[in-house]
C-alpha positions as CSV (number, residue, x, y, z in Angstrom):
1,X,75.1,104.2,109.8
2,X,74.6,102.4,113.1
3,X,71.3,102.1,114.8
4,X,71.0,104.6,117.6
5,X,70.5,103.2,121.1
6,X,68.3,105.0,123.6
7,X,69.9,105.7,127.0
8,X,67.2,103.8,128.8
9,X,67.9,100.6,126.8
10,X,71.6,100.9,126.2
11,X,72.8,99.6,129.5
12,X,76.6,100.3,129.5
13,X,76.2,102.4,126.4
14,X,74.2,105.0,128.3
15,X,77.4,106.5,129.8
16,X,79.2,106.5,126.6
17,X,80.7,110.0,126.0
18,X,80.2,111.8,122.7
19,X,83.0,111.6,120.3
20,X,85.5,114.5,120.7
21,X,86.2,114.4,117.0
22,X,83.3,115.5,114.7
23,X,84.7,113.8,111.6
24,X,83.6,110.3,110.5
25,X,85.4,107.7,108.4
26,X,84.0,107.6,104.9
27,X,82.1,104.5,103.6
28,X,84.3,103.7,100.7
29,X,84.6,99.8,100.8
30,X,82.3,97.8,98.5
31,X,81.5,94.1,98.3
32,X,84.7,93.2,96.4
33,X,86.9,95.2,98.7
34,X,85.2,93.7,101.8
35,X,85.6,90.2,100.5
36,X,89.2,90.9,99.7
37,X,89.8,92.0,103.3
38,X,88.5,88.7,104.5
39,X,90.4,86.5,102.1
40,X,93.5,88.6,101.7
41,X,93.9,89.2,105.5
42,X,93.6,85.6,106.4
43,X,95.8,84.0,103.7
44,X,99.2,85.2,104.7
45,X,102.1,83.1,105.9
46,X,100.2,80.4,107.7
47,X,99.3,78.0,104.9
48,X,103.0,78.0,103.8
49,X,104.6,77.6,107.3
50,X,102.0,76.1,109.7
51,X,101.7,72.6,108.0
52,X,105.2,71.9,109.4
53,X,104.0,72.7,113.0
54,X,100.8,70.7,112.5
55,X,102.8,67.6,111.3
56,X,104.8,67.7,114.5
57,X,101.7,67.2,116.6
58,X,99.5,64.7,114.7
59,X,99.9,61.1,113.8
60,X,98.1,60.7,110.5
61,X,97.1,62.5,107.3
62,X,93.4,62.2,108.2
63,X,94.0,64.1,111.4
64,X,95.9,66.8,109.5
65,X,92.9,67.4,107.3
66,X,90.6,67.3,110.3
67,X,92.6,70.0,112.1
68,X,92.3,72.3,109.1
69,X,88.5,71.6,108.8
70,X,87.9,72.2,112.5
71,X,89.9,75.5,112.4
72,X,88.0,76.6,109.3
73,X,84.6,75.7,110.8
74,X,85.4,77.6,114.0
75,X,86.5,80.7,112.1
76,X,83.4,80.5,109.9
77,X,81.2,80.3,113.0
78,X,82.9,83.2,114.6
79,X,82.8,85.3,111.4
80,X,79.0,84.7,110.9
81,X,78.4,85.7,114.5
82,X,80.3,88.9,114.1
83,X,78.4,89.5,110.8
84,X,75.2,89.8,112.9
85,X,76.8,92.3,115.3
86,X,78.5,94.3,112.4
87,X,75.3,94.6,110.4
88,X,73.4,95.8,113.5
89,X,76.1,98.2,114.8
90,X,78.3,99.0,111.8
91,X,80.9,101.2,113.5
92,X,84.7,101.3,113.1
93,X,86.3,99.3,115.8
94,X,84.9,95.7,115.4
95,X,85.3,93.5,118.4
96,X,86.0,96.5,120.6
97,X,82.5,97.9,119.8
98,X,80.8,94.6,120.4
99,X,82.4,94.0,123.7
100,X,81.6,97.6,124.8
101,X,77.9,97.1,123.9
102,X,77.6,93.7,125.5
103,X,79.7,94.0,128.6
104,X,80.6,97.6,129.2
105,X,83.7,99.8,129.1
106,X,86.3,97.8,131.1
107,X,86.2,94.6,128.9
108,X,86.2,96.7,125.8
109,X,89.2,98.7,127.1
110,X,91.0,95.4,127.9
111,X,90.5,94.3,124.4
112,X,91.7,97.5,122.9
113,X,94.7,97.4,125.2
114,X,95.4,93.8,124.2
115,X,94.8,94.5,120.5
116,X,97.5,97.2,120.6
117,X,100.0,95.3,122.7
118,X,99.6,91.7,121.5
119,X,96.7,90.7,119.2
120,X,96.8,93.0,116.2
121,X,100.3,94.4,116.6
122,X,101.5,90.9,117.3
123,X,99.8,89.6,114.2
124,X,101.4,92.3,112.1
125,X,104.8,91.5,113.6
126,X,104.4,87.8,113.0
127,X,103.6,88.4,109.3
128,X,106.5,90.8,109.0
129,X,108.9,88.2,110.5
130,X,107.6,85.6,108.1
131,X,108.1,88.0,105.2
132,X,111.8,88.4,106.2
133,X,112.2,84.6,106.5
134,X,111.0,84.0,103.0
135,X,113.0,86.9,101.6
136,X,116.2,84.9,102.3
137,X,115.3,82.7,99.4
138,X,116.3,85.5,97.0
139,X,119.1,87.1,99.0
140,X,120.9,86.1,102.2
141,X,120.0,88.2,105.2
142,X,121.7,88.5,108.6
143,X,119.4,88.6,111.6
144,X,119.8,92.4,111.8
145,X,118.9,92.7,108.1
146,X,115.8,90.6,108.6
147,X,114.6,92.8,111.4
148,X,115.2,95.9,109.3
149,X,113.3,94.4,106.4
150,X,110.4,93.5,108.6
151,X,110.3,97.0,110.0
152,X,110.4,98.5,106.5
153,X,107.5,96.6,105.1
154,X,105.4,97.5,108.2
155,X,106.2,101.1,107.7
156,X,105.5,101.1,103.9
157,X,102.1,99.6,104.3
158,X,101.2,101.9,107.2
159,X,101.9,104.8,104.8
160,X,99.6,103.2,102.2
161,X,96.8,102.9,104.7
162,X,97.3,106.5,105.9
163,X,97.0,107.7,102.3
164,X,93.4,106.4,102.2
165,X,91.1,103.4,102.8
166,X,90.4,103.3,99.1
167,X,94.1,102.8,98.3
168,X,94.3,100.1,101.0
169,X,91.2,98.3,99.6
170,X,92.7,98.4,96.0
171,X,96.0,96.9,97.3
172,X,94.0,94.3,99.2
173,X,92.0,93.3,96.1
174,X,95.1,93.1,93.8
175,X,97.1,90.9,96.2
176,X,94.1,88.7,96.9
177,X,93.8,87.7,93.3
178,X,97.6,87.4,92.9
179,X,97.9,85.0,95.9
180,X,94.9,82.9,94.8
181,X,96.3,82.5,91.3
182,X,99.7,81.5,92.8
183,X,98.1,78.9,95.2
184,X,96.0,77.5,92.3
185,X,99.3,77.0,90.4
186,X,100.8,75.0,93.3
187,X,97.7,72.9,93.7
188,X,97.5,72.3,89.9
189,X,101.1,71.2,89.7
190,X,100.9,68.8,92.7
191,X,97.4,67.3,92.2
192,X,97.2,67.0,88.4
193,X,100.8,66.6,87.2
194,X,101.6,63.1,86.1
195,X,104.6,60.9,87.0
196,X,105.2,62.4,90.5
197,X,107.4,60.4,92.7
198,X,106.8,61.3,96.3
199,X,109.7,61.9,98.6
200,X,110.6,58.7,100.6
201,X,110.8,59.4,104.3
202,X,113.5,57.6,106.3
203,X,112.4,59.0,109.6
204,X,109.4,58.7,111.9
205,X,106.8,61.1,113.0
206,X,107.6,63.0,116.2
207,X,104.2,62.0,117.6
208,X,102.9,58.8,116.0
209,X,99.6,59.0,117.9
210,X,97.5,62.1,118.2
211,X,96.2,63.0,121.6
212,X,93.5,65.6,122.5
213,X,96.3,67.8,123.9
214,X,98.5,67.6,120.8
215,X,95.5,68.1,118.6
216,X,94.8,71.3,120.5
217,X,98.4,72.5,120.0
218,X,98.1,71.7,116.2
219,X,94.9,73.7,116.2
220,X,96.6,76.7,117.6
221,X,98.9,76.8,114.5
222,X,95.9,76.3,112.2
223,X,93.9,79.1,113.9
224,X,96.9,81.3,113.3
225,X,96.6,80.4,109.6
226,X,93.0,81.4,109.8
227,X,93.7,84.5,111.9
228,X,92.2,87.6,110.4
229,X,88.6,86.3,109.9
230,X,87.4,89.1,112.3
231,X,89.2,92.0,110.5
232,X,86.4,93.0,108.3
233,X,84.4,93.9,111.4
234,X,87.0,96.6,112.3
235,X,86.2,98.4,109.0
236,X,82.4,98.0,109.3
237,X,82.1,101.8,109.7
238,X,83.7,102.2,106.3
239,X,81.7,99.5,104.3
240,X,79.0,100.6,101.9
241,X,75.6,99.1,102.7
242,X,77.0,97.1,105.6
243,X,73.8,95.3,106.4
244,X,74.0,93.6,103.0
245,X,77.7,93.4,102.3
246,X,79.1,92.3,105.7
247,X,77.3,88.9,105.9
248,X,77.9,88.0,102.3
249,X,81.6,89.0,102.4
250,X,82.2,87.1,105.6
251,X,80.6,84.0,104.3
252,X,82.0,83.9,100.8
253,X,85.5,84.9,102.0
254,X,85.6,82.2,104.6
255,X,84.5,79.5,102.2
256,X,87.2,80.5,99.7
257,X,89.9,80.4,102.4
258,X,88.8,76.9,103.7
259,X,88.8,75.5,100.2
260,X,92.2,77.0,99.4
261,X,93.7,75.6,102.7
262,X,92.4,72.1,102.2
263,X,93.6,72.0,98.6
264,X,97.0,73.3,99.5
265,X,97.5,70.6,102.2
266,X,96.4,67.9,99.8
267,X,98.9,69.2,97.3
268,X,101.8,69.2,99.8
269,X,100.9,65.6,101.0
270,X,100.9,64.3,97.5
271,X,104.6,65.2,97.1
272,X,105.9,65.0,100.7
273,X,105.0,62.4,103.3
274,X,103.8,63.6,106.6
275,X,107.0,62.5,108.4
276,X,109.1,64.6,106.0
277,X,106.9,67.7,106.5
278,X,107.4,67.3,110.3
279,X,111.2,67.7,109.9
280,X,112.8,71.1,110.6
281,X,114.5,71.0,107.2
282,X,111.0,71.0,105.6
283,X,109.6,74.0,107.5
284,X,109.0,75.9,104.3
285,X,106.8,73.1,103.0
286,X,105.4,74.9,100.0
287,X,108.8,75.9,98.7
288,X,110.0,72.3,99.1
289,X,107.0,70.9,97.3
290,X,107.5,73.1,94.2
291,X,111.3,72.6,94.3
292,X,110.6,68.9,93.9
293,X,108.1,69.5,91.1
294,X,109.8,72.3,89.2
295,X,113.4,72.5,90.5
296,X,115.0,75.8,91.7
297,X,112.5,77.8,89.6
298,X,109.6,76.2,91.5
299,X,111.1,77.2,94.9
300,X,111.7,80.7,93.7
301,X,108.1,80.9,92.4
302,X,106.7,79.8,95.7
303,X,108.9,82.2,97.7
304,X,107.7,85.1,95.5
305,X,104.1,84.0,95.9
306,X,104.5,83.8,99.7
307,X,106.0,87.3,99.8
308,X,103.1,88.5,97.8
309,X,100.7,86.7,100.1
310,X,102.2,88.0,103.3
311,X,102.3,91.5,101.8
312,X,98.6,91.4,101.2
313,X,97.8,90.0,104.6
314,X,100.0,92.6,106.3
315,X,98.0,95.3,104.5
316,X,94.7,93.9,105.7
317,X,96.0,93.5,109.3
318,X,97.3,97.1,109.4
319,X,94.0,98.4,107.9
320,X,91.9,96.7,110.5
321,X,94.0,96.6,113.7
322,X,94.3,100.4,114.2
323,X,90.5,100.8,114.2
324,X,90.2,99.3,117.8
325,X,92.5,102.0,119.2
326,X,90.7,104.6,117.2
327,X,87.3,103.6,118.6
328,X,88.8,103.4,122.1
329,X,90.0,107.0,121.7
330,X,86.6,108.1,120.5
331,X,85.1,106.7,123.7
332,X,87.7,108.8,125.7
333,X,89.4,105.6,127.0
334,X,92.6,106.5,125.2
335,X,94.5,109.6,124.2
336,X,92.1,111.9,122.3
337,X,94.7,112.4,119.6
338,X,94.5,108.7,118.6
339,X,90.9,109.4,117.5
340,X,91.9,112.0,115.0
341,X,91.1,111.6,111.3
342,X,93.5,113.0,108.7
343,X,91.9,116.1,107.2
344,X,92.9,115.2,103.7
345,X,93.1,111.4,103.6
346,X,90.2,110.7,106.0
347,X,92.0,107.9,107.8
348,X,92.8,107.3,111.5
349,X,96.5,108.3,111.0
350,X,97.6,108.6,114.6
351,X,96.2,105.2,115.5
352,X,98.0,103.7,112.4
353,X,101.3,105.3,113.4
354,X,101.2,104.1,117.0
355,X,100.4,100.6,115.8
356,X,103.3,100.8,113.3
357,X,105.8,101.6,116.0
358,X,104.8,98.9,118.4
359,X,104.5,96.3,115.7
360,X,108.1,97.0,114.7
361,X,109.2,96.6,118.4
362,X,107.5,93.2,118.5
363,X,108.9,92.1,115.2
364,X,112.4,92.9,116.5
365,X,111.9,91.0,119.7
366,X,110.1,87.7,119.1
367,X,110.3,84.6,116.9
368,X,107.6,83.5,114.5
369,X,106.2,80.7,116.7
370,X,106.3,82.8,119.9
371,X,104.5,85.6,118.3
372,X,101.6,83.6,116.9
373,X,101.1,81.8,120.2
374,X,100.8,85.2,121.9
375,X,98.3,86.3,119.3
376,X,96.1,83.2,119.3
377,X,95.9,82.7,123.0
378,X,95.1,86.3,123.8
379,X,92.9,87.0,120.9
380,X,90.6,84.0,121.3
381,X,89.7,85.0,124.9
382,X,88.1,88.1,123.4
383,X,86.7,86.4,120.3
384,X,84.8,84.0,122.6
385,X,83.4,86.9,124.6
386,X,82.4,88.9,121.5
387,X,80.7,85.9,119.9
388,X,78.8,85.3,123.2
389,X,77.8,88.9,122.9
390,X,75.4,87.9,120.1
391,X,73.3,86.0,122.7
392,X,73.6,88.8,125.4
393,X,72.5,91.5,123.0
394,X,69.6,89.4,121.6
395,X,68.3,89.3,125.2
396,X,69.2,92.8,126.3
397,X,68.3,94.6,123.1
398,X,65.5,92.6,121.3
399,X,64.5,95.9,119.7
400,X,67.8,96.4,117.9
401,X,67.4,96.2,114.2
402,X,69.3,93.1,112.9
403,X,69.4,93.0,109.1
404,X,71.2,89.7,109.4
405,X,70.8,87.0,112.0
406,X,73.4,84.3,112.5
407,X,72.4,80.8,111.4
408,X,71.5,78.1,113.9
409,X,71.2,80.6,116.8
410,X,72.0,80.1,119.6
411,X,73.9,76.9,118.9
412,X,76.5,78.4,116.6
413,X,77.7,81.3,118.8
414,X,77.5,79.2,122.0
415,X,79.4,76.3,120.5
416,X,82.0,78.7,119.2
417,X,82.4,80.3,122.6
418,X,82.8,77.0,124.5
419,X,85.3,75.6,121.9
420,X,87.3,78.9,121.9
421,X,87.6,78.7,125.7
422,X,88.8,75.1,125.5
423,X,91.5,76.1,123.0
424,X,92.6,78.9,125.3
425,X,92.9,76.6,128.3
426,X,94.8,74.0,126.3
427,X,97.2,76.7,125.0
428,X,97.8,77.8,128.6
429,X,98.6,74.3,129.6
430,X,100.9,73.4,126.7
431,X,102.6,76.8,126.2
432,X,102.5,78.3,129.7
433,X,105.3,80.8,129.1
434,X,103.9,82.5,126.0
435,X,100.3,82.2,127.1
436,X,101.2,83.6,130.6
437,X,102.9,86.6,129.1
438,X,99.9,87.3,126.9
439,X,97.5,87.0,129.8
440,X,99.7,89.1,132.0
441,X,99.7,91.9,129.4
442,X,95.9,91.8,129.3
443,X,95.5,92.0,133.1
444,X,98.0,94.8,133.2
445,X,95.2,96.8,131.5
446,X,93.0,96.7,134.6
447,X,95.0,99.1,136.8
448,X,95.7,101.3,133.7
449,X,92.0,101.5,133.0
450,X,91.3,102.5,136.6
451,X,94.0,105.2,136.6
452,X,92.8,106.4,133.2
453,X,89.1,106.7,134.1
454,X,90.0,108.4,137.4
455,X,92.2,110.9,135.6
456,X,89.5,111.5,133.0
457,X,86.9,112.3,135.8
458,X,89.4,114.6,137.4
459,X,89.8,116.5,134.2
460,X,86.1,116.8,133.6
461,X,85.4,117.9,137.2
462,X,88.5,120.0,138.3
């Protein structure tokens, strides 16, 4: 359970209203399930599709690997910072809870609003779109059929999550091991098979020389591939022994993902030159790699693996994303019904259903690259603020029990925050349309918050 905060010391927490719903979410997720949420939520479509986008922005193999290392290091720094906050305040809601405690209700509301409109629902939509793209390997799909398939898989996994967090954790664990085994097969084929003749490229790189700006754009795609490192924090209120499990699962899960991503890129590059990966015809780089190594059977194997991987990542995103809206409703900053817990399944079913509907809308409206740009730009604004919250709460609440303290404090959270803000500014400069839409949706939350809180006061004092 979370450490209670006294009204005198809580700052913005002092005005926090009591939960209108007496039920609490059960602590049903153990170490394996928590680690599976980290690994299984992160490894989705990115490692199979993003290498193409990275190759279009960089000028050498060394820079390709550097981008993936930097993205992994940033995500690890962020996850270890959230591990301190999650162990100290293990409530359902993750980043929303940490922003509320560090900055107050308005920034927390803006995050919950952005999570529903763009960050979490957009991440779910992006994965569903990728799922429909790779399904075309097995059977041709019209654009309408792709949208219907994306909507169907979102709906199916929402129902699984409504049926219980234990069911969702089991699904997450099964698909984590399945995707790791599949990726190990690709890496083994490419790195250790003999007599491989790499594809000869008869074309040049789109950008033969990497600039700081193009490196930043490539990093946006890589950060999408790492997106989901924060999702375990959403379920902190449902983790057994969170003070012990959260830091270990964050750390182990991130190390596994970084190792897998670096190995996969080395495998691709042993078979395909960087200039070939940059071509649009090689967008599905993993499938092309295995097609060269194993023929049509290899391409089919990879496509099945990717569908499996995306399915598991979707499950993790759906599990975590709805907890922000749930926590916001518990704070009376959203409709009270969204804070309801199913009497039988003990899950935030209304929040899950709302997230499901909006994710389907986004999946039907945007392309893969547009969607992940919205998600990364908008999300990293709040991830920077939440990570800086480690420093703020250390100063504001030195008495708060912290079973785990982030390494290299304050260097790690401060460095993460500064780097995240640089990434956000670069994304705004290089992708102004998508970034501007994301920022506009966030700022739209300010008048909505003001109207909502005024309405709530009116209801309390008629």
